[in-house]
Residue, then its C-alpha position, 0 to 999 in steps of 0.5 A: m565431840a568424839d562422834r563429830d571428830t570420828s565423822i570428820q576423820s572418816d570423811q577425811s579418810a574417804y576423801r584421801a582415798h578418792f583424791d590421791g592417785g589417778v583421780s587427782t591426775l585425771m582432774s588436773q588434766m581435764w581441768g587444764g591444771n586448775l581445779h577451780m571454776g571460771y568467771f567468763g568476762t566475754p562470750d568467747e573467753s577460754l576456761a584458762s582465762a576465766q579461771v585467772g579472772v576469778k583469781g583477780l576477783i579474789a585478790e580484789l575482794l581480799g584486799l591484801e597488801r604486799g607482804s600480807k599472810l594468807i592461808e588457803v585451805a583445800c588448795g587443790v594443785g595450788t594455782t590460786a596460792i601461786y597466783l596471789a603470791a606472784k601478783a599480790g606479793v603475799s606469803v601463802d600457807a596452803t593446805n590440802i588432804s590430798e598428798t598427790q595434789i600437794a606434790e603437784a602444787r609444790e612442783r608448780a610453785a618451784a617452777a614459778g620460782l615461788a617455793g619460798r613464798v608459797r608453802f604447801a602442807f597436809g592439813d584439814y580445814h576442820r583443825l588448822d595447825a596455826e596460832a590464833g591471829s596468824y593470818d591476814a586472810w583465809l581462802c577456800q574455793e569450791a571445797l566446803l561441799y566436802a565439809h562435815d562440819r562447816k561451823q567448825v571450819f569457820a570457827e577455825a577460820r575466824r581463830v587464825v585470822k587477825p581482827g580486821g582480816r578477811i574470810l573468803f569462800t566460793d562454793l557450788t550450791l544445789s537448788n532447793s527445787l531439785l528432787p531429793s533423789e537427784r540431789e542424793s544421786l549427784m552427791a554420791d556420784i561426785k563424792a561430795p555429801h555435804f552440798w548446801s543451797i544458797d539459802q542455807y549459806d545466806a542463813f549460815v553467814g548471817r549467824l556468823g555475825m561478821p560484816l559482809i564485804a561481798r556476796h555474789e551468785w555466779g551460777s551462770h558461769a558454772a554451766r560454761t565452766f563444766e561445758a569447757v571441762a567437757g571440751n577438754i576431756r574430748m580434746k585430750r581423751n586418748e591421752l587421758v585414757s592412756l593415763v588412767g584407763e577408759d572406765a575412769v575417763s568415762q565416769a569423769e565424762f558422765r559426772i561433768d556432763r551431769q553437772y553441766r546439765l544441772a547448771s544449765a537448768g539452774h539447779l547447780g549454782w556457784c557463790v562467793f562470800c567475803l566477810e570481815v573478822s570483827r575488830l577487837a573492841 
């Protein structure tokens, strides 16, 4: 237990060092103020519209009634939490380990007039500061690839959600056919050392023993998302360089292009799982 906790704390410190400051500013700008993937309904749909589309799908899968309580972990800059509070009428507690992203999220919630319904706080999804059965649902988008111990993350999710509530996550996946050297290189480049394949997720979810509400592979949308982000970087390049410098922008271009090429080749996927927390007997 002590070794596991030490590893989690080490990961947390590394991620905070990486995401706080200039990197978070750059990411927010190049992703259009929304750090999540897009679900494209039409061939010419914009990234911003596709990202809103994902939020609508999430709201449907969670099936939350107005007044419900949701916890979102690793919430980025808060766009999904704000959307769900506004559109679904829910109350959201959102956590993140990046103070820079939390600050931006609070500004966004205040600008939307939702500061009273969306609360942002520092928090690690391995150890949630919440009582058992506090929430009607738990949400995590594209952040489990940073999780040192998914078993612990989902034990916490299960603990804080009421029986009959739902757990939903989306995440990027890597194909088992990708060469180990390429896998390790990508994970090092994007600071995400805990990528899984869709097969690993299927096996893991099966072992959780919770009813499966939905499972989708949205890999075809991953390539379009990274292509659109690359376009944002090209369009805003001079502005981004003035914010964070040429080296940071060039590195971001390299990482996004690499993810685009892997997604186009079918090696980088995107999945969603929605589970129900078993009701008490």
